[in-house]
DRENKE-548612 format. One record per residue (C-alpha): residue number from 1; residue in three letters; x, y negated, z. Coordinates in nm, 4 decimals. Example, Ala and Ser with C-alpha at 12.3 -4.5 7.8 and 13.67 -1.06 7.14 Angstrom:
// DRENKE-548612
<1,"Ala",<1.2300,0.4500,0.7800>>;
<2,"Ser",<1.3670,0.1060,0.7140>>;
//
This chain:
// DRENKE-548612
<1,"Met",<-12.9814,-14.3269,19.1941>>;
<2,"Thr",<-12.6533,-14.5338,19.1528>>;
<3,"Ile",<-12.3656,-14.3895,18.9297>>;
<4,"Lys",<-12.0160,-14.5283,18.9234>>;
<5,"Leu",<-11.9388,-14.6555,18.5675>>;
<6,"Tyr",<-11.5748,-14.7245,18.4395>>;
<7,"Gln",<-11.4738,-14.8462,18.0954>>;
<8,"Val",<-11.1087,-14.7889,17.9839>>;
<9,"Asp",<-10.9023,-14.8661,17.6932>>;
<10,"Ala",<-10.7322,-14.5539,17.6162>>;
<11,"Phe",<-10.3986,-14.5235,17.4210>>;
<12,"Thr",<-10.2863,-14.8684,17.4867>>;
<13,"Asn",<-10.1627,-15.0749,17.7435>>;
<14,"Glu",<-10.3568,-15.4017,17.6369>>;
<15,"Val",<-10.7436,-15.4711,17.6839>>;
<16,"Phe",<-10.9224,-15.4840,17.3595>>;
<17,"Arg",<-10.6820,-15.2352,17.1914>>;
<18,"Gly",<-10.6962,-14.8607,17.2002>>;
<19,"Asn",<-11.0047,-14.6703,17.2074>>;
<20,"Pro",<-11.2627,-14.7660,17.4735>>;
<21,"Ala",<-11.4371,-14.4794,17.6758>>;
<22,"Ala",<-11.6985,-14.4870,17.9556>>;
<23,"Val",<-11.6167,-14.2671,18.2490>>;
<24,"Cys",<-11.8850,-14.1688,18.5117>>;
<25,"Pro",<-11.7679,-13.9686,18.7860>>;
<26,"Leu",<-12.0774,-13.7357,18.9290>>;
<27,"Glu",<-12.1500,-13.5481,19.2569>>;
<28,"Lys",<-12.3425,-13.2975,19.0569>>;
<29,"Trp",<-12.4516,-13.2471,18.7014>>;
<30,"Leu",<-12.7529,-13.4288,18.5928>>;
<31,"Pro",<-12.9836,-13.2985,18.3452>>;
<32,"Asp",<-12.8318,-13.3218,17.9636>>;
<33,"Glu",<-13.1610,-13.5501,17.8449>>;
<34,"Ile",<-12.9981,-13.8046,18.1431>>;
<35,"Leu",<-12.6586,-13.7945,18.0262>>;
<36,"Gln",<-12.7395,-13.8232,17.6724>>;
<37,"Lys",<-12.9368,-14.1408,17.7678>>;
<38,"Ile",<-12.6481,-14.2744,17.9509>>;
<39,"Ala",<-12.4043,-14.2370,17.6630>>;
<40,"Ala",<-12.6599,-14.3928,17.4266>>;
<41,"Glu",<-12.6802,-14.6943,17.6769>>;
<42,"Asn",<-12.3189,-14.7240,17.6799>>;
<43,"Asn",<-12.2792,-14.7208,17.3127>>;
<44,"Leu",<-11.9139,-14.6333,17.3080>>;
<45,"Ser",<-11.7766,-14.3574,17.0824>>;
<46,"Glu",<-11.7735,-14.1275,17.4059>>;
<47,"Thr",<-11.8732,-14.1169,17.7715>>;
<48,"Ala",<-11.7018,-13.8690,17.9876>>;
<49,"Phe",<-11.9126,-13.7134,18.2653>>;
<50,"Ile",<-11.6688,-13.5701,18.5526>>;
<51,"Val",<-11.7715,-13.3400,18.8445>>;
<52,"Gln",<-11.5174,-13.2125,19.0922>>;
<53,"His",<-11.4999,-12.8339,19.1994>>;
<54,"Asn",<-11.2428,-12.8028,19.4852>>;
<55,"Asn",<-10.9390,-12.9361,19.3275>>;
<56,"Lys",<-11.0343,-12.9028,18.9644>>;
<57,"Phe",<-11.2866,-13.1188,18.7509>>;
<58,"Glu",<-11.5308,-13.0129,18.5113>>;
<59,"Ile",<-11.5542,-13.2584,18.1941>>;
<60,"Arg",<-11.8130,-13.2953,17.9509>>;
<61,"Trp",<-11.8410,-13.5641,17.6525>>;
<62,"Phe",<-12.1150,-13.7330,17.4746>>;
<63,"Thr",<-12.1417,-13.9705,17.1985>>;
<64,"Pro",<-12.4332,-14.2061,17.1657>>;
<65,"Thr",<-12.6166,-13.9263,16.9820>>;
<66,"Ile",<-12.4589,-13.5828,17.0694>>;
<67,"Glu",<-12.2416,-13.3876,17.3109>>;
<68,"Val",<-11.8908,-13.3103,17.1447>>;
<69,"Asp",<-11.6723,-12.9924,17.1954>>;
<70,"Leu",<-11.3597,-13.1918,17.2707>>;
<71,"Cys",<-11.2605,-13.5648,17.3274>>;
<72,"Gly",<-10.9047,-13.6844,17.3802>>;
<73,"His",<-10.9354,-14.0425,17.4486>>;
<74,"Ala",<-11.2119,-13.9965,17.7119>>;
<75,"Thr",<-11.0383,-13.7174,17.8787>>;
<76,"Leu",<-10.7246,-13.9608,17.9095>>;
<77,"Ala",<-10.9855,-14.2398,18.0711>>;
<78,"Gly",<-11.1179,-13.9937,18.2970>>;
<79,"Ala",<-10.7355,-13.9126,18.4175>>;
<80,"Tyr",<-10.6591,-14.2758,18.4333>>;
<81,"Val",<-10.9824,-14.3143,18.6381>>;
<82,"Leu",<-10.9102,-14.0331,18.9076>>;
<83,"Phe",<-10.5468,-14.1272,18.9366>>;
<84,"Asn",<-10.6109,-14.4954,18.9805>>;
<85,"Tyr",<-10.9788,-14.5253,19.1458>>;
<86,"Glu",<-11.0950,-14.2040,19.2790>>;
<87,"Asn",<-10.8263,-14.1420,19.5145>>;
<88,"Tyr",<-10.6624,-13.8243,19.3398>>;
<89,"Thr",<-10.2872,-13.8268,19.4809>>;
<90,"Gln",<-10.1549,-13.5352,19.2676>>;
<91,"Asp",<-9.9476,-13.5824,18.9348>>;
<92,"Lys",<-10.1436,-13.3279,18.7411>>;
<93,"Ile",<-10.5097,-13.2891,18.6924>>;
<94,"Glu",<-10.6878,-12.9950,18.5858>>;
<95,"Phe",<-11.0105,-13.0261,18.3853>>;
<96,"Tyr",<-11.2431,-12.7739,18.2573>>;
<97,"Ser",<-11.4675,-12.8123,17.9674>>;
<98,"Pro",<-11.7509,-12.5272,17.9059>>;
<99,"Arg",<-11.6700,-12.5881,17.5493>>;
<100,"Ser",<-11.2965,-12.5978,17.5220>>;
<101,"Gly",<-11.1517,-12.4538,17.8152>>;
<102,"Gln",<-10.8647,-12.5448,18.0279>>;
<103,"Leu",<-10.7457,-12.8828,17.9724>>;
<104,"Thr",<-10.4550,-13.0835,18.2078>>;
<105,"Val",<-10.3448,-13.4044,18.2304>>;
<106,"Thr",<-9.9979,-13.4798,18.3847>>;
<107,"Lys",<-9.8651,-13.8378,18.5014>>;
<108,"Asn",<-9.5344,-13.9369,18.3668>>;
<109,"Gly",<-9.4919,-14.3152,18.4912>>;
<110,"Thr",<-9.7168,-14.5260,18.2737>>;
<111,"Leu",<-9.7980,-14.2352,18.0310>>;
<112,"Leu",<-10.0705,-13.9924,18.0990>>;
<113,"Ala",<-10.0219,-13.6427,17.9007>>;
<114,"Leu",<-10.3063,-13.4539,17.7501>>;
<115,"Asn",<-10.2303,-13.0742,17.7410>>;
<116,"Phe",<-10.4930,-12.9517,17.4748>>;
<117,"Pro",<-10.5242,-12.6387,17.2452>>;
<118,"Thr",<-10.4040,-12.6650,16.8810>>;
<119,"Asp",<-10.6864,-12.6603,16.6187>>;
<120,"Glu",<-10.7430,-12.3943,16.3653>>;
<121,"Phe",<-10.7240,-12.5157,16.0088>>;
<122,"Ser",<-10.6545,-12.4003,15.6576>>;
<123,"Glu",<-10.6415,-12.5626,15.2981>>;
<124,"Val",<-10.9928,-12.5929,15.1303>>;
<125,"Glu",<-11.0594,-12.7114,14.7849>>;
<126,"Leu",<-11.0712,-13.0624,14.7365>>;
<127,"Thr",<-11.4236,-13.0680,14.6475>>;
<128,"Gly",<-11.6085,-13.3671,14.4520>>;
<129,"Leu",<-11.7993,-13.4555,14.7979>>;
<130,"Leu",<-11.4623,-13.4801,14.9582>>;
<131,"Lys",<-11.2983,-13.6878,14.6891>>;
<132,"Ala",<-11.6270,-13.9212,14.7074>>;
<133,"Thr",<-11.5603,-14.0066,15.0895>>;
<134,"Thr",<-11.3037,-14.2680,15.0179>>;
<135,"Asp",<-11.1887,-14.4861,14.7578>>;
<136,"Lys",<-10.8171,-14.3441,14.7660>>;
<137,"Thr",<-10.6890,-14.0343,14.5968>>;
<138,"Ala",<-10.6471,-13.7427,14.8132>>;
<139,"Ile",<-10.3689,-13.4956,14.7652>>;
<140,"Phe",<-10.5036,-13.1895,14.9625>>;
<141,"Ala",<-10.7715,-13.0933,15.2027>>;
<142,"Tyr",<-10.8109,-12.8822,15.4959>>;
<143,"Lys",<-11.1103,-12.7718,15.7390>>;
<144,"Gly",<-11.0329,-12.7183,16.0991>>;
<145,"Lys",<-11.3027,-12.6057,16.3607>>;
<146,"Thr",<-11.5180,-12.9355,16.3666>>;
<147,"Asp",<-11.3290,-13.1537,16.1092>>;
<148,"Tyr",<-11.2154,-13.1962,15.7514>>;
<149,"Met",<-10.8608,-13.3693,15.7203>>;
<150,"Leu",<-10.7343,-13.5138,15.3719>>;
<151,"Leu",<-10.3890,-13.5907,15.3223>>;
<152,"Phe",<-10.3078,-13.9261,15.1066>>;
<153,"Asn",<-9.9642,-14.0378,14.9644>>;
<154,"Ser",<-9.8969,-14.3455,15.1803>>;
<155,"Glu",<-9.9683,-14.5269,15.4814>>;
<156,"Glu",<-10.1069,-14.8125,15.2659>>;
<157,"Asp",<-10.3696,-14.5822,15.1584>>;
<158,"Ile",<-10.4892,-14.5111,15.5206>>;
<159,"Ile",<-10.4481,-14.8870,15.5965>>;
<160,"Thr",<-10.6494,-15.0126,15.2970>>;
<161,"Met",<-10.8767,-14.7042,15.2513>>;
<162,"Lys",<-11.2708,-14.7938,15.2132>>;
<163,"Pro",<-11.4545,-14.5003,15.3256>>;
<164,"Asp",<-11.7990,-14.3910,15.1756>>;
<165,"Leu",<-11.9914,-14.3314,15.5174>>;
<166,"Ser",<-12.2793,-14.1956,15.3386>>;
<167,"Ala",<-12.0671,-13.9156,15.1968>>;
<168,"Ile",<-11.8729,-13.8550,15.4886>>;
<169,"Ala",<-12.2190,-13.7863,15.6547>>;
<170,"Gln",<-12.2992,-13.5080,15.4267>>;
<171,"Leu",<-12.0113,-13.3076,15.5314>>;
<172,"Ala",<-12.0821,-13.0005,15.7226>>;
<173,"Ala",<-11.8124,-13.0991,15.9992>>;
<174,"Arg",<-11.8085,-13.3529,16.3193>>;
<175,"Gly",<-11.5840,-13.5884,16.0995>>;
<176,"Leu",<-11.3168,-13.6885,15.8413>>;
<177,"Ile",<-10.9481,-13.7164,15.9288>>;
<178,"Val",<-10.7424,-13.8932,15.6820>>;
<179,"Thr",<-10.3658,-13.9055,15.7105>>;
<180,"Ala",<-10.0254,-13.9694,15.5458>>;
<181,"Lys",<-9.6645,-14.0118,15.6518>>;
<182,"Gly",<-9.5985,-14.3120,15.8437>>;
<183,"Asn",<-9.3404,-14.5677,15.7592>>;
<184,"Lys",<-9.2255,-14.6385,16.1304>>;
<185,"Asn",<-9.3714,-14.3614,16.3343>>;
<186,"Asp",<-9.3967,-14.0079,16.1928>>;
<187,"Phe",<-9.7561,-13.9948,16.0713>>;
<188,"Val",<-10.0499,-14.2278,16.0741>>;
<189,"Ser",<-10.4332,-14.1482,16.0644>>;
<190,"Arg",<-10.7965,-14.2841,16.0814>>;
<191,"Phe",<-11.1041,-14.0877,16.1600>>;
<192,"Phe",<-11.4507,-14.1264,16.0701>>;
<193,"Ala",<-11.7637,-13.9364,16.2258>>;
<194,"Pro",<-12.0808,-14.1156,16.1122>>;
<195,"Ala",<-12.2730,-13.7973,16.1554>>;
<196,"Ala",<-12.1945,-13.8087,16.5302>>;
<197,"Gly",<-12.3202,-14.1713,16.5600>>;
<198,"Val",<-11.9193,-14.3034,16.5300>>;
<199,"Asn",<-11.8810,-14.4845,16.1827>>;
<200,"Glu",<-11.5004,-14.5153,16.2568>>;
<201,"Asp",<-11.3364,-14.4024,16.6047>>;
<202,"Pro",<-11.0343,-14.6312,16.6963>>;
<203,"Val",<-10.7968,-14.3479,16.8510>>;
<204,"Thr",<-10.9248,-13.9879,16.8166>>;
<205,"Gly",<-10.7293,-13.7698,17.0523>>;
<206,"Ser",<-10.9068,-13.4480,16.9544>>;
<207,"Ala",<-10.8194,-13.5075,16.5844>>;
<208,"His",<-10.4487,-13.4953,16.6719>>;
<209,"Thr",<-10.5141,-13.1205,16.7832>>;
<210,"Thr",<-10.5079,-13.1024,16.3956>>;
<211,"Leu",<-10.2696,-13.3705,16.2987>>;
<212,"Ile",<-9.9744,-13.2569,16.5246>>;
<213,"Pro",<-9.9549,-12.8771,16.4007>>;
<214,"Tyr",<-9.9749,-13.0029,16.0646>>;
<215,"Trp",<-9.7022,-13.2607,16.0813>>;
<216,"Ala",<-9.4936,-13.0665,16.3029>>;
<217,"Gly",<-9.4716,-12.8032,16.0326>>;
<218,"Lys",<-9.4528,-13.0565,15.7589>>;
<219,"Leu",<-9.1619,-13.2506,15.8968>>;
<220,"Gly",<-8.9808,-12.9812,16.0771>>;
<221,"Lys",<-9.0198,-13.1229,16.4112>>;
<222,"Thr",<-9.1519,-13.0747,16.7601>>;
<223,"Thr",<-9.1772,-13.4308,16.8985>>;
<224,"Leu",<-9.3544,-13.6937,16.7059>>;
<225,"Thr",<-9.5048,-14.0506,16.7255>>;
<226,"Ala",<-9.8387,-14.1347,16.5759>>;
<227,"Ser",<-10.0389,-14.4353,16.5048>>;
<228,"Gln",<-10.4048,-14.4637,16.4398>>;
<229,"Leu",<-10.4684,-14.7516,16.2045>>;
<230,"Ser",<-10.8121,-14.8798,16.3144>>;
<231,"Glu",<-10.8732,-15.2346,16.3735>>;
<232,"Arg",<-10.7996,-15.1979,16.7373>>;
<233,"His",<-10.4953,-14.9349,16.6746>>;
<234,"Gly",<-10.3362,-14.7157,16.8910>>;
<235,"Thr",<-10.0248,-14.5318,16.9648>>;
<236,"Leu",<-9.9675,-14.1644,17.0580>>;
<237,"Tyr",<-9.6632,-13.9534,17.1684>>;
<238,"Cys",<-9.6995,-13.5975,17.0617>>;
<239,"Arg",<-9.5310,-13.2773,17.1149>>;
<240,"Met",<-9.5745,-12.9439,16.9764>>;
<241,"Leu",<-9.5932,-12.6520,17.2437>>;
<242,"Gly",<-9.6581,-12.3266,17.0563>>;
<243,"Asn",<-10.0421,-12.3081,17.0610>>;
<244,"Arg",<-10.1225,-12.6153,17.2290>>;
<245,"Val",<-10.0136,-12.9797,17.1983>>;
<246,"Glu",<-9.9379,-13.2394,17.4357>>;
<247,"Ile",<-10.0910,-13.6073,17.3406>>;
<248,"Ala",<-9.9841,-13.8771,17.5519>>;
<249,"Gly",<-10.0370,-14.2634,17.5739>>;
<250,"Ser",<-10.1513,-14.5411,17.8251>>;
<251,"Ala",<-10.4741,-14.6759,17.9386>>;
<252,"Val",<-10.5994,-14.9833,18.1119>>;
<253,"Leu",<-10.9239,-15.0548,18.2847>>;
<254,"Tyr",<-11.1442,-15.2895,18.1044>>;
<255,"Leu",<-11.4744,-15.2620,18.3299>>;
<256,"Lys",<-11.5928,-15.1083,18.6899>>;
<257,"Gly",<-11.9650,-15.0982,18.7708>>;
<258,"Glu",<-12.2609,-14.9121,18.8563>>;
<259,"Ile",<-12.5497,-14.7606,18.6881>>;
<260,"Asn",<-12.8815,-14.7751,18.8254>>;
<261,"Ile",<-13.1293,-14.5176,18.7252>>;
//
């Protein structure tokens, strides 16, 4: 069996920047065991698998070790592939995730805009374990559906932060978002998910379903710009839309090939 494989750098317009994702368009769903083995072999933070049903697309995401509920950068990468390499001619793609429901991606020039549901999160106690996850002093802690989020004093805290991955792996969560107000952009962040097989994710669209509503409320704005300050770096253009968020960015193709299984 031969399967198409694309590797796309998302939330950037430069190769080797942003967040790399693998995209595999399928004619039909393969066994979960095979999907997980492909994702492990790709060894990227996420591989997106897409199956077309009429004019809509079912999408699932796998890290090298688990299937996840939502992945922004791999959805952006999947849309980029459909728009540019799989003969999809409309300006809006309707995705469906069995775990996250209806998701759309709209093409607006060189930007692709994800429309995702907002996370549900609340402030929690800043426990000893949460304090131990980094070498910086957090101000507040929050817990969403899948992640913890820690707020820090400055962008410099986020840039120079050294995470304790063993402590983060002990959290009862997919991963840890760290964030602060930005110097040039509205806010900055990083994301660590060692328990999901991703020590640091370069640019995390799904984390922004928590970050956008938090910072929109904090700053009193509905349109925001964001930077994820990983080594690869990424830029996101964000809007608050009631109980949903728009997360827009660019993408660029790195690789096109075939998997033989």
